[in-house]
N, C-alpha and C positions, 0 to 999 in steps of 0.2 A: 365684443360683438361677433367676430368671426367664430370664436370658440363656441358661442351660444348656438349659432346656426349649425355648426359642425356636429355638436352634441345632439341637436334636435334631429338632424338628418340621420345620424347614426342610430338614435333610438327608434326612428321610423323604420330603418332597415332591419333592425333587430325584431321589431314587431312583425314586419312583413315575412321575415324568415321563419319566425315561430308559426305564423298562420300557414305558410307554405308547408312546414313540416307536419302540422296537424292534418291538413287536407291530404297530404301525400300518404299518410298512414292509413287512410280508409280505402277500402276496396270497393269501388263503385260497381264492379261486376256482382258483388253481393248486395250492396245497398238498393240498387234499382229493382231487382226482382223481389227482394224482401219487402219493400214498401208497396210495390204493385200487388203482390199476393195478399198482403195484410188488408189493403183497401178492397180488393176483390172479395175477400172473405167477409169483411164487415158489411159490404154492399149486398151480398146474396144472403147472409144470415138475416139481415134486415127484411129482404124481399120474402124469404121463405116464411119468416115469422108473420108477416102481413097476410100471406096466403093461407097459412095454417090457422091463424087466429088463436083465440084462447088467452089464458092469463100470460103465458110466456111470450106472446108476440112482442111486447114492449120491453121485456126483460132481456131476451137473448142477445139482441144486437148491442144493447147498452153494456152487458156483461163482456161481450166480445171486445168492445172498445176498452173496457177496464183492463182485461187481461193483456190485450196488446200493449196498452200503456205501461203496465207493470213490466211486461216482458221487454219493452224497449229501453226502460230505465236500467234493467238488469243487463241487457245487451250492451249498453254503453259502459257500465261498470266493468263487465267481463272483458270488453275490448280494450279498455284503458289499463287494466291490471295485467301485470306480467304473467303470461300463461305458464311460465316455468315454475310458478309457485302453486299451481293447481294440482299438481301430482301429490305434493306433500299434504295438501288439504284433503284430497281424495282418500288418503290413508286413514283419515278419521271419518270422513263423510260416507265412504262405502259401507263400513260396519253399521252406521246409523240407518242408512237406506235399507240394509238387510233386515234390521230390527223392525223397521216400519212395515216391511212386507209381512213379517211374522205377526205383528200386532194387528194389521188390517184383516188377516184371516180370522182372528178371534173377536175383534171389536168393530170391524168395518160395517158400513151400511150395506144391507142386503138389497140388491136390485136384480130382479129377474133371476134369482138363484145364484147370483155371483156377488162375492165380497171384494170389490176392488177400490173402494172409495172410503175416505174419511169425510165427515161433515165438520167444517171449520168455519165458524162465523157466517153460516149461511151459504158457504161455498163448498163445493166438492173438491177434494184433493186426492189424486191418484198416485200413490207411492211408487207404482211400477215405472212410471215415467221418470221420477227422480232417480230410482235405482238404475234405470237404463243408462242415463247420462253419467252417474257416478261410476258405473261399471266400466264404461268406455275410458273415462279419464284415468281411473285407478289401474286398469290393465295397460293402457298405453304408457303410463308412468313406470310401471314395474318392468316392462319389457324394454324400455329405453335406458335402463340402468346399465352401466358398463360391465358390471360383474354378473349379469344375467344373460343367458343364452337360451332362447326358446327351443333350440334344437336339442338341448339336453333334456333327458327324460324327466327329471324332477321339476324343472321349470315349465316344461310342456304341460305336465299334469296339474301343476299348480294353476296355470293359466286356464285350463279346462274347469278346474274346481271353482275358480273365481266367476266363471260364466254359468256353471251348473247350478250353483246355490240360488242366485236370484231367479234364474230361469225356472228352476223347480218350484220355488215358492209362488211365482207368478202363475204357473201352470195350475197350481192348486186353487186358484181364486174362483173359477177357472178363467184363464186368459191365454189361450194357446198362441194367438197371433203375436202378442207382445213378448211372450216367452221365446218364441222363435226369433223375433227381432233382436232381442238381447244376444242370443246365440250367434246370429249372422253378423251383427255389428262387431262383436267380440272377435269372431273368426277373421273378419277383415283386418282388425288390428294385428292378430297373430300372423296372418299371411304377410302383411306389410313388414313385420319384424324379421324378415329374411328367412322364413321358414323353408327348409329344404324341399325340393320338388319330390323327392322320394317319400318323404313324410306326408306331403299333401296327397300323393297317390295312395298311400296306405290308408289314410283317413277316409278317402273317397270310397275305397273298396270296403272298408269296415262299415261305413255308413249305408252303402248299398245292401250289404248283407243284413244289417239290423233294421232296415226300413220296414220289413213286414212286421217285426216285433213292435216297432214304434207305432205303426198303423193299428195294431191290435190294442194298444193302450189308449187310443183316442176314445173320446166319449161318442155316444151315438150320433149326436147333432153334428159333430165334427165330420164323421164319416158321411152323413147325409149331405153336408155342404160339398164335400168332394165329389159325391156321386151326381149331385145337381150340376156342378161345374162341368163335369164330363158330358152330361146330357140333361139339360134343364127341362126338356119335354117329358121327362119321366113323371114329373109331379108339377105341372104348369100352374095349378091353382093352389098349391101349398108351399112346399119347400123351394120350388123353382120360380115362384111368383115375383119376388123382389128383384132377382137378377134379370128375368125376362122383361119386366116393366122398365128397369133401369136401361137395358139395351134399347128398348123402344124409344125412351126418352132422348138418349143420345142420338139415335138415328133420325128421329123426327124433327130435330133442330135444323136440318138442312145446312145451308151455307151460312145464313145470317141469323138464324134463330127465330123464335116466335115472339121475341120482345120481353123486356124485363117484367116479371111477375105475370106473364101470360103463358107460362108453360102448363099445358093441360095435365100432364102426368102427375105433377105435384099438386096442382090446384084441385084436381078431382080425386086425390087420394090413392092413386094407383102406386105411386112410390110410397114407402113407409114413412109417414109424416113424423114419427118419433125420431128418426135418424136422417131425415132428408137434409138437415142442415149440418150434418157431420159426416157419416159414412157415405151418403150418396149425394153430397153437395156438388160433385163433378157432374152428375147426371142433370141436375137442375141448370147448371151453368151452360152445359152443352146444348140443352133443349132451348134455353132462352136466348142464347147468343150464337148458337150454330157452330159450324166448323171453324169459323174465324175466331170466335171467342175461346173456344177450346184450344185452338192452336196457340193463342196468346198465353194461356195458362201453361201449356206444355213448354213453350219457349222460355217462360220465366224460370221453370224448374231446370231446364237445360242450362241456362245461364248460371243459375245458382250452383249446379253441379260443377260447371267449368270453374267457377270461382273457388269452390272448396277444394277440388282436386289439384288445381294449379297452385293453390296455396301450399298444399302438401308437397309438391314437387320443389318448391322454392323455400321450404321450411329451413331454418338454420340448424335444427337438430332433429334426432329421431323422435323425441317426445312430441314436438310439433307435427311431425309427419304422421305418426301413429294416431294422434288426436284427430287430424283431418280425415284420415282413412276411415276411422270408426264413425265419425260424425257424417261424413259423406255417404257412407253405407246406410246410415239411419235415414237420411233424407231421400236417398235414391230408393230404398226399399218401400218406404211409406208411400211415396208419390207413385211409383210404378204399380204397386199392389192396389192401391186405392183406386187409381184411374183404370187399372187393368180389370178390376172386378165389375166396374160399371158397364164394360162392353164384353163381359164373359170371356176375358183372357186370363182371369185369375179367380180363384174361389172366393166367395163372400167371406170377408173378415171384418173385424172391428177396427182396423188401422185407419186413423184419420189422415186427411190430406194436410200436409204441413202448412202452417200459416193461414190456411183457408177455412178448414173445418171448425165448427163450433166446439169449444172446449177450453178449459182453463189451464190445467197442469201441463198438457202437451204443448200448448201455445207458449207458455212462459219458458219451459225447459228447452223448446226448439230455439227460441230467441237467445237464450243463454248459451246454447251450443254454437250458434252463429257468432255470438260475441267472442267465444273462445277462439274460433277460426279467425276472426278479425284480429285478435291479439297476436296469433301466429303470423298472420299477414304483415302486421306492423313491424315484426322483428325479422322479416324474411331476408334471404340472401339475394341481393340484386346482382345478376350477371353483368360483368364488365363488357360493354359493347366492343371493346378493342380485342377481347379474347376470341 
């Protein structure tokens, strides 16, 4: 009899210990903003659909839920899987993602003069988002290897080549904003890999010298966006229209906003209704919920950044640290640029707002990226309080 109760108590303690270990592995600084932003996105994608109307009104928010659900399942799988295995997988997945970028240029769906998507079972798949994540993982794994030093010329140029190939193919779609995102996220990985200061200064000087050449390679509409960003009043009824109306939407929200689905800029069609649920969704949120609602969204992204970069600091190895640096740069760049363009602090680009904007491939890959960060967090080095 005593042994029975002792065994039962012991089993209960083991179950309790297992549950504690599972909950301890999750970073709630990531979970809270992740779920809040997902809910905000679904909520406003629904509202915008009702305002805009048409066939897509009932489809968009349902698809957003589907993509978020798929992404969350993949987030959990990525979080539970040992991130140290991802580098080896990326060795095979990166070339596949590059092949997809080449194929989409030939056989992709043409929308508004751009070939960026595949049509698969009624859904659009954007290979550039897959290539972006694969490039971050592959480069982080390569530079974390003991026999590789990014400060050596051959490894430095190999790193640049790994970034240049997908960036060039994405630029050909054309998709300048995503191409630059790949380069910037990869650069964050390279800098984190203990790149020497003198090399950073040399790169900065070369980039400054080559900037005019790069500007000359831009398409006319890219140059027009930059000109409008510098002075939207030059063409307020055409090229500058979207950014000026977005700025008005954000400013007219006041402290508490006009109310859900009562934002006049979107309702009356002043905001571009084809992308008001993606590129300009922050404008709608700010107009309908005001400064307070916009501040909540910004606070969630700040908390998410704290989660990602604090995980990088406590990562148990260089691979985990470089992964978090690249993924953190991706989320920071997307959120800053997307929200910045709505208030004319950034040029208008097609970068969506992470976890909020309508879209499938970016939603799924973003949650997968957060799952990788969660995996790094679960294996983190915990400082000894007595040290």
